[in-house]
C-alpha positions, -999 to 999 in steps of 0.1 A, spaced: 38 148 34 68 143 50 81 102 49 85 103 5 123 88 -3 138 104 -41 160 71 -48 160 70 -84 156 96 -116 159 94 -155 155 114 -183 155 114 -219 160 155 -236 166 171 -264 202 179 -245 209 144 -241 206 105 -231 205 105 -195 203 127 -159 240 132 -164 244 144 -196 213 163 -193 221 182 -160 261 188 -177 238 207 -204 215 223 -187 244 239 -157 267 246 -188 235 268 -205 233 248 -235 206 250 -262 192 217 -275 169 230 -298 173 229 -335 158 229 -369 136 201 -374 152 168 -388 121 138 -383 98 150 -414 101 179 -440 90 213 -422 108 235 -447 69 248 -459 60 248 -425 56 284 -406 72 266 -378 107 240 -383 125 247 -353 118 221 -324 136 206 -295 146 170 -307 161 141 -290 191 132 -307 211 99 -310 186 77 -293 176 42 -306 148 25 -288 166 -12 -297 197 -3 -269 168 -11 -244 138 -24 -259 135 -61 -278 137 -57 -319 107 -74 -321 86 -49 -300 96 -17 -304 78 -22 -336 45 -21 -317 48 5 -298 50 43 -304 80 67 -291 66 79 -266 65 47 -250 102 40 -260 114 70 -243 93 55 -207 109 24 -215 141 39 -213 140 60 -185 122 34 -164 157 14 -166 180 49 -163 157 57 -133 162 19 -117 197 16 -122 205 49 -105 179 37 -74 199 3 -72 167 -17 -76 169 -56 -96 135 -65 -102 152 -96 -113 157 -117 -75 128 -96 -59 94 -116 -47 58 -112 -66 47 -102 -29 73 -71 -31 66 -66 -69 26 -65 -59 42 -31 -36 52 -14 -68 33 10 -87 39 32 -121 24 59 -128 31 75 -162 13 102 -179 14 116 -214 3 146 -223 -11 134 -264 -1 99 -260 14 85 -300 9 104 -323 39 100 -347 17 64 -350 -14 75 -353 -3 99 -382 17 68 -398 -13 49 -398 -34 78 -407 -17 77 -440 -18 37 -444 -54 36 -438 -58 72 -472 -33 51 -491 -37 16 -490 -72 4 -467 -83 -12 -434 -70 -45 -445 -32 -27 -439 -37 -20 -406 -15 -31 -376 -36 -49 -351 -7 -35 -333 -19 5 -338 -47 6 -307 -20 -6 -286 10 15 -297 -7 46 -295 -32 47 -266 -18 66 -238 -19 45 -207 7 21 -228 34 37 -212 26 31 -180 11 -5 -190 39 -14 -205 68 -10 -180 45 -33 -156 44 -59 -179 81 -56 -185 92 -60 -150 62 -77 -139 48 -50 -116 13 -54 -101 9 -21 -74 -11 6 -85 -11 16 -123 -22 48 -136 -21 73 -161 -28 112 -155 -35 135 -182 -34 166 -180 -18 185 -209 12 198 -199 10 196 -163 10 153 -166 44 152 -154 38 167 -119 5 150 -113 18 117 -116 48 125 -93 17 142 -69 -2 109 -74 26 92 -70 34 104 -34 -1 103 -26 -7 63 -28 29 57 -15 16 88 19 -17 61 18 -3 32 24 -10 16 -8 25 11 -24 60 11 -10 76 24 -40 61 44 -80 76 49 -112 64 78 -118 72 110 -145 60 120 -178 73 111 -213 60 130 -248 67 122 -285 47 146 -304 72 163 -330 54 153 -361 36 173 -392 6 172 -376 13 182 -337 40 212 -347 7 224 -376 -15 221 -350 4 241 -324 9 271 -349 -21 272 -365 -33 277 -327 -4 308 -327 12 289 -294 47 285 -311 83 305 -316 85 319 -353 121 323 -349 135 299 -376 165 313 -387 180 315 -347 166 280 -329 184 278 -301 178 315 -291 137 310 -301 131 301 -268 132 331 -245 112 328 -210 107 363 -195 123 379 -220 100 413 -239 115 394 -271 96 363 -265 72 349 -294 63 315 -282 72 283 -272 91 259 -289 85 219 -288 105 196 -270 103 152 -267 113 131 -239 105 119 -209 116 124 -172 107 98 -145 116 97 -109 115 61 -81 98 75 -53 97 53 -19 80 49 15 112 71 31 116 40 58 110 14 27 145 35 13 163 32 44 158 0 54 176 -12 21 200 15 24 194 39 -8 207 67 -13 178 94 -10 180 125 -42 152 148 -21 121 141 -1 86 156 -16 69 174 9 45 193 -9 17 185 -38 -13 206 -47 -33 210 -83 -62 227 -88 -81 241 -125 -84 277 -132 -119 271 -146 -112 300 -169 -103 295 -207 -93 262 -224 -52 276 -231 -46 312 -218 -47 318 -178 -63 344 -158 -49 378 -158 -48 378 -123 -32 341 -120 -55 332 -90 -54 294 -104 -13 293 -101 -16 317 -67 -37 290 -51 -17 260 -60 15 272 -51 -4 284 -21 -15 240 -17 16 228 -18 34 252 9 11 242 25 12 204 32 48 205 34 43 229 65 66 251 58 65 291 54 70 308 23 100 321 30 115 290 33 120 284 -4 147 290 -26 148 279 -54 111 280 -84 113 258 -117 90 282 -132 62 267 -158 74 296 -181 72 287 -219 80 318 -235 44 330 -243 29 359 -225 22 336 -195 54 342 -182 39 375 -164 11 360 -155 32 335 -134 57 362 -122 25 379 -107 15 345 -95 50 342 -77 49 375 -62 16 369 -50 18 334 -34 52 343 -19 43 386 -17 82 400 -2 107 373 -7 93 366 -41 125 390 -50 146 372 -27 140 334 -47 166 324 -74 134 313 -99 142 299 -134 129 283 -168 145 250 -183 127 255 -212 150 278 -226 173 251 -232 152 217 -240 122 235 -252 84 227 -244 80 185 -232 48 193 -230 31 161 -211 68 155 -202 78 187 -189 66 184 -152 88 150 -149 126 161 -161 114 196 -145 109 183 -112 145 164 -118 162 192 -127 142 212 -89 159 182 -69 195 184 -85 190 220 -73 196 206 -37 212 184 -46 241 200 -62 240 235 -52 238 250 -88 206 268 -99 200 259 -130 201 291 -164 172 308 -180 197 314 -213 182 340 -239 173 365 -216 187 392 -233 161 426 -228 139 413 -200 103 421 -199 98 451 -172 65 427 -165 90 400 -153 107 412 -125 124 389 -102 158 373 -102 156 346 -134 196 336 -131 198 350 -165 221 331 -195 241 315 -164 239 289 -138 241 302 -102 257 288 -71 233 292 -43 224 266 -12 185 262 -10 166 236 14 134 238 -5 126 241 -45 89 241 -61 84 231 -96 53 245 -117 31 231 -146 7 245 -159 -17 229 -185 -43 235 -213 -77 234 -198 -64 258 -168 -50 226 -148 -21 233 -122 7 216 -104 33 223 -75 56 207 -65 74 208 -32 102 190 -25 133 192 7 163 187 7 178 157 27 198 152 54 206 121 76 
């Protein structure tokens, strides 16, 4: 995979609206996690999350259409607008033939949970005749991609991967492969999620997956730390515009980086936990490195999946197995310490952070790393961003069901 360019990026996260605002927060080591405000969580065992603040979908979508979509679709449509503007792409003057060469691969881990929960209440309280005819298309997982395709008139390859917390990585990897096969010249790709609801929080809490550090929200997500006690839910969206390199250069596009490797596989082990030996993650990273056509020693930074759970030490073990002695030369960090875990959108925003590290020479920190777990013995850029020039970066995403995804990016040089 040699000729896939990243030409546009857009994101919405608990740290801000847009790549610039979010990246500023990341570099500053600022947490976007706080007490839940979207519903009354005072009776819940978990009362904290990484919520998106100050987002009004009517700033990006016609008011009449807003009501026909769940929040995860709102995020996606806004993010795509950011990414297209960043890429310098205007569909209003583009021919239909050109649009037919433009694809959309946008995934979500859960889909329209807020609208499902709201509509279930209407059904219980007011009966089936009061259900909106727009309910189903508002919540279907593939309608984020569908609405983007419809909104911009894009008739190229169109799909919605749903691979739990690996969804964003799956979307970007699938998009790169579509372009590599010559099925499209460009693809809008990434992940979106909005599952911070009573049902979502209660469900993950019942699974004992979430941090219960309710009295210290900003310190709750602490990947690789000995005192970590679970992940923190987040919401938002991360989208990239990927293009065939020749096409991107021909239109004079700014190129942030290249996608050069993608690995995807399964653990075939457990519905929520990775195997202790990290076999699946090791194989996945190796697949991505092999496709990139590089040696492990050429990778300089890994944006780890690390969620602030027991599995952080397993990912550490997997990195050491995949990279050998070079593992101790790597910069590794978990930006989830600041954004929380965006589930199906995590791979999208974290791929952007991996690209920003290449572009800026800044390695994002892992905040709240105050008491490093001895089993997590790599360099995790603790609490402060690090300036380091790297040529290749990797983004890892591992999901429930044992699905793994790793992406390798190369710094672009003319």
